[in-house]
C-alpha positions as CSV (number, residue, x, y, z in Angstrom):
1,M,3.6,4.8,30.7
2,D,5.3,2.3,28.4
3,G,3.0,-0.1,26.3
4,K,2.1,-3.5,27.6
5,K,5.4,-5.5,28.6
6,S,5.8,-9.1,28.9
7,A,6.6,-10.4,32.7
8,W,10.0,-11.3,31.3
9,E,10.7,-7.7,30.1
10,C,9.2,-6.4,33.6
11,I,11.9,-8.5,35.2
12,Q,15.0,-7.0,33.4
13,L,13.7,-3.9,34.2
14,V,13.8,-4.4,37.9
15,H,17.1,-5.9,37.5
16,T,18.7,-2.9,35.9
17,K,21.5,-1.4,37.6
18,G,20.5,2.0,38.9
19,R,17.0,1.1,39.7
20,P,16.0,3.5,42.5
21,T,15.9,1.9,46.3
22,I,14.3,3.2,49.1
23,N,17.3,5.0,50.1
24,D,16.7,7.5,46.9
25,Y,12.9,7.7,47.5
26,I,12.9,8.5,51.4
27,P,14.4,12.0,50.9
28,L,12.3,12.9,47.7
29,I,8.8,11.8,49.4
30,F,9.0,12.4,53.2
31,T,10.7,15.0,55.3
32,D,11.9,14.9,58.8
33,F,13.0,10.8,58.4
34,Y,14.5,9.2,61.8
35,E,15.5,5.9,61.3
36,M,14.9,3.6,64.6
37,H,16.9,0.4,64.8
38,G,16.9,-3.0,66.5
39,D,14.4,-5.5,67.4
40,R,14.8,-5.0,71.2
41,L,15.3,-8.9,71.3
42,F,18.6,-10.2,69.4
43,G,19.9,-7.3,67.2
44,D,19.7,-5.1,64.1
45,D,19.0,-6.0,60.7
46,N,20.1,-3.4,57.7
47,A,17.9,-5.4,55.0
48,V,15.1,-3.6,56.7
49,M,14.8,0.0,57.6
50,G,12.4,1.7,59.5
51,G,11.5,5.0,61.3
52,I,9.2,8.0,61.6
53,A,9.0,10.6,58.9
54,R,6.3,13.3,57.5
55,L,4.4,13.0,54.6
56,N,3.0,16.6,53.9
57,N,3.1,17.0,57.6
58,I,1.3,14.1,58.4
59,P,3.4,11.9,60.8
60,V,4.3,8.1,59.3
61,T,5.7,5.2,60.2
62,I,8.1,4.0,57.3
63,I,8.9,0.1,57.1
64,A,11.0,-0.5,54.1
65,E,13.3,-3.4,52.9
66,V,16.9,-2.1,51.5
67,K,18.3,-3.1,47.9
68,G,21.7,-1.5,47.7
69,R,23.0,0.6,45.2
70,D,26.3,-1.1,44.4
71,I,28.2,-4.4,45.7
72,N,29.4,-2.7,48.9
73,E,25.5,-1.6,49.9
74,N,24.2,-5.1,49.0
75,K,26.6,-7.0,51.3
76,T,25.3,-4.6,54.2
77,C,21.7,-5.2,53.5
78,N,22.4,-8.9,52.7
79,F,20.9,-8.0,49.0
80,A,17.4,-7.4,50.7
81,M,16.7,-10.5,52.1
82,P,16.0,-10.0,56.0
83,H,16.5,-11.9,58.9
84,P,14.1,-13.0,61.7
85,E,15.1,-9.5,63.4
86,G,14.5,-7.5,60.2
87,Y,10.7,-8.7,60.7
88,R,10.4,-8.4,64.0
89,K,12.1,-4.8,63.9
90,A,9.2,-4.1,61.7
91,L,6.6,-5.2,63.9
92,R,8.0,-3.1,66.8
93,L,7.5,-0.2,65.0
94,A,4.3,-1.2,63.5
95,R,3.2,-1.5,67.0
96,Q,4.5,1.6,67.7
97,A,2.7,3.0,65.0
98,E,-0.4,1.8,66.3
99,K,0.1,3.3,69.8
100,F,0.3,6.8,68.4
101,H,-2.1,6.3,65.7
102,R,0.3,6.7,62.9
103,P,-0.3,5.4,59.5
104,I,2.2,2.6,58.3
105,V,3.8,3.1,54.7
106,C,5.6,-0.5,53.9
107,F,8.2,-0.6,51.0
108,I,8.6,-4.1,49.8
109,D,11.7,-5.0,47.7
110,T,13.1,-8.2,48.2
111,P,13.8,-11.4,46.6
112,G,12.6,-13.4,49.5
113,A,13.8,-13.5,53.6
114,F,17.0,-15.1,54.2
115,C,17.0,-18.8,54.3
116,G,20.6,-19.4,55.8
117,I,20.9,-21.9,59.1
118,S,21.3,-18.5,61.2
119,A,17.8,-17.2,60.2
120,E,15.9,-20.7,60.5
121,E,17.5,-21.0,63.9
122,R,16.2,-17.7,65.2
123,G,12.8,-18.7,64.1
124,Q,12.3,-17.1,60.5
125,G,9.1,-18.7,59.9
126,E,7.7,-17.8,63.1
127,A,8.8,-14.1,62.4
128,I,7.3,-14.1,59.3
129,A,3.9,-15.9,60.4
130,K,3.7,-13.2,63.5
131,N,4.1,-10.3,61.1
132,I,1.2,-11.5,59.0
133,A,-1.1,-12.5,61.5
134,E,-0.6,-9.1,63.8
135,F,-0.7,-6.6,60.8
136,M,-4.1,-8.0,60.0
137,T,-5.3,-6.5,63.2
138,L,-3.1,-3.6,63.6
139,R,-5.9,-0.4,64.6
140,T,-3.9,1.9,62.1
141,P,-3.9,2.5,58.3
142,I,-1.7,0.3,56.5
143,I,-0.4,0.9,52.7
144,S,1.9,-1.0,51.0
145,I,4.1,-0.6,48.0
146,I,6.2,-2.9,46.0
147,L,9.2,-1.2,44.4
148,G,10.4,-4.1,42.5
149,E,10.7,-7.7,43.4
150,A,8.4,-9.1,46.0
151,G,9.0,-12.9,46.5
152,S,7.4,-15.1,48.8
153,G,7.3,-14.8,52.4
154,G,10.1,-12.0,52.5
155,A,7.2,-9.7,50.9
156,L,3.9,-11.4,52.8
157,A,5.4,-10.0,56.3
158,L,5.2,-6.4,54.9
159,G,2.1,-6.8,52.5
160,V,-1.0,-7.3,54.6
161,C,-2.5,-4.0,54.5
162,D,-5.3,-1.8,53.5
163,E,-4.4,-1.0,49.9
164,L,-1.5,-2.5,48.0
165,A,0.3,-0.4,45.3
166,M,2.8,-2.0,42.6
167,L,5.3,0.1,40.4
168,E,4.6,-0.3,36.7
169,N,7.5,-3.1,36.2
170,A,7.3,-4.5,39.7
171,Q,6.6,-8.1,40.3
172,Y,5.0,-10.0,43.1
173,S,5.5,-14.0,43.2
174,V,5.7,-17.1,45.4
175,L,9.1,-17.8,44.3
176,S,11.7,-16.5,41.5
177,P,11.0,-17.7,38.0
178,R,14.0,-19.5,38.0
179,G,13.1,-21.3,41.2
180,F,10.0,-22.0,39.8
181,A,11.6,-23.9,36.8
182,S,14.0,-25.5,38.5
183,I,11.1,-27.0,40.9
184,L,8.7,-27.8,38.0
185,W,10.7,-28.8,35.2
186,K,14.5,-29.3,36.7
187,D,15.6,-26.8,34.0
188,S,16.4,-23.4,35.6
189,S,17.4,-22.4,31.8
190,R,13.8,-22.1,31.4
191,E,13.5,-19.2,33.7
192,Q,11.8,-17.0,30.9
193,E,9.2,-19.0,30.0
194,A,8.1,-19.5,33.7
195,S,8.1,-16.0,34.2
196,E,5.2,-15.9,31.4
197,I,3.0,-18.4,32.9
198,M,3.3,-17.4,36.9
199,R,1.2,-14.3,36.5
200,I,3.6,-12.0,38.4
201,T,3.2,-8.5,36.8
202,A,1.3,-5.4,38.5
203,E,-1.3,-6.0,35.9
204,D,-1.6,-9.8,36.7
205,M,-2.0,-9.0,40.5
206,V,-4.7,-5.7,40.1
207,S,-6.6,-8.7,37.9
208,L,-6.3,-11.1,40.4
209,G,-7.5,-8.6,42.9
210,V,-4.0,-8.9,45.1
211,A,-3.0,-5.4,44.4
212,E,-5.3,-2.2,43.6
213,T,-3.1,0.1,42.2
214,I,-0.3,0.5,39.9
215,I,1.8,3.4,39.5
216,E,3.2,4.8,36.7
217,E,6.9,4.6,36.0
218,P,8.9,7.2,33.7
219,L,9.4,5.5,29.6
220,G,12.0,3.1,30.0
221,G,11.7,2.3,33.9
222,A,11.8,4.1,37.4
223,H,15.9,4.3,36.9
224,N,15.1,7.2,33.9
225,D,13.7,9.6,36.2
226,L,13.8,9.7,40.1
227,D,12.1,12.5,40.3
228,K,9.1,11.9,38.3
229,I,8.7,8.4,40.1
230,S,9.1,9.8,43.4
231,E,6.5,12.6,42.4
232,N,4.1,9.6,41.7
233,I,4.6,7.6,44.5
234,K,3.7,10.7,46.8
235,E,1.1,11.7,44.7
236,Y,-0.4,8.3,45.4
237,L,0.2,8.3,49.3
238,S,-1.2,11.9,49.6
239,L,-4.4,10.6,48.4
240,K,-4.7,7.4,50.0
241,I,-3.5,8.2,53.7
242,P,-5.8,10.7,54.5
243,E,-8.8,8.8,52.7
244,K,-7.8,5.6,55.2
245,C,-7.3,7.8,58.1
246,K,-11.0,9.6,57.6
247,K,-12.2,6.0,57.9
248,D,-13.7,4.4,61.1
249,I,-10.8,1.9,62.3
250,D,-13.5,-1.0,62.8
251,V,-14.4,-0.7,59.3
252,L,-11.0,-0.6,58.0
253,L,-10.1,-3.7,60.1
254,K,-13.3,-5.6,58.5
255,E,-12.3,-4.4,54.8
256,R,-8.5,-5.3,55.6
257,Y,-9.7,-8.7,56.3
258,T,-12.1,-8.9,53.5
259,K,-9.6,-8.0,51.0
260,F,-7.4,-10.9,51.9
261,R,-10.2,-13.5,52.4
262,K,-11.1,-12.9,48.7
263,I,-7.5,-13.6,47.0
264,G,-7.6,-16.9,45.7
265,E,-11.6,-16.9,44.6
266,F,-11.9,-18.0,41.0
267,T,-14.7,-19.2,38.8
268,E,-14.3,-21.6,35.6
């Protein structure tokens, strides 16, 4: 693990060209991955990938936001900004996982939900809200991992879980530091200053009770050793999924509810 880094340094690492995406991780962490497409309502969304796989021979459902590794992949996956059908696909697969008693693993990596007119016309806000509400009561374990960026409602739609982990340099925020600076100071050039006061790092999220675990990255960032970071993620999931599966589901749901009710409490 690197020494303590500023939020701005973490942002630079998250945006490093060549940082691994879910397409890199799946073959190294899971076996027998079978992708499923479509929300059965409108269409398929390449910004959200979903399917079933095995983790150490345990069947799991994978739901992941997709970043591209080059400009063409980013165009295909809309730069990891999901449309409503992406969130509805995620919910369809989550309900299927509940039906067949499969734990769910969500991978979050998005600057935010797509905010175009087409997404709004198809009910972007409703789709995100419905995911948040229904994930809260799904009767199967849910583990979420933030791989890089986790922006606003685009992340929240896959962030309701029994335990949230973040890669060491990942960030979780209500909006980007540039957006923050633009709104608060009317000056987007102050984004570095904004990043340092927003409290968006993995360490911040653990201290605030939003996340439970920080997954160590190789020295210099995840892009420097794909095998090592994949091993760290797999080790974490291999520990947590059996642990959550052993719990009585009613106890798990109560703990999930309590986890989110506590977020935002503070004393002065």
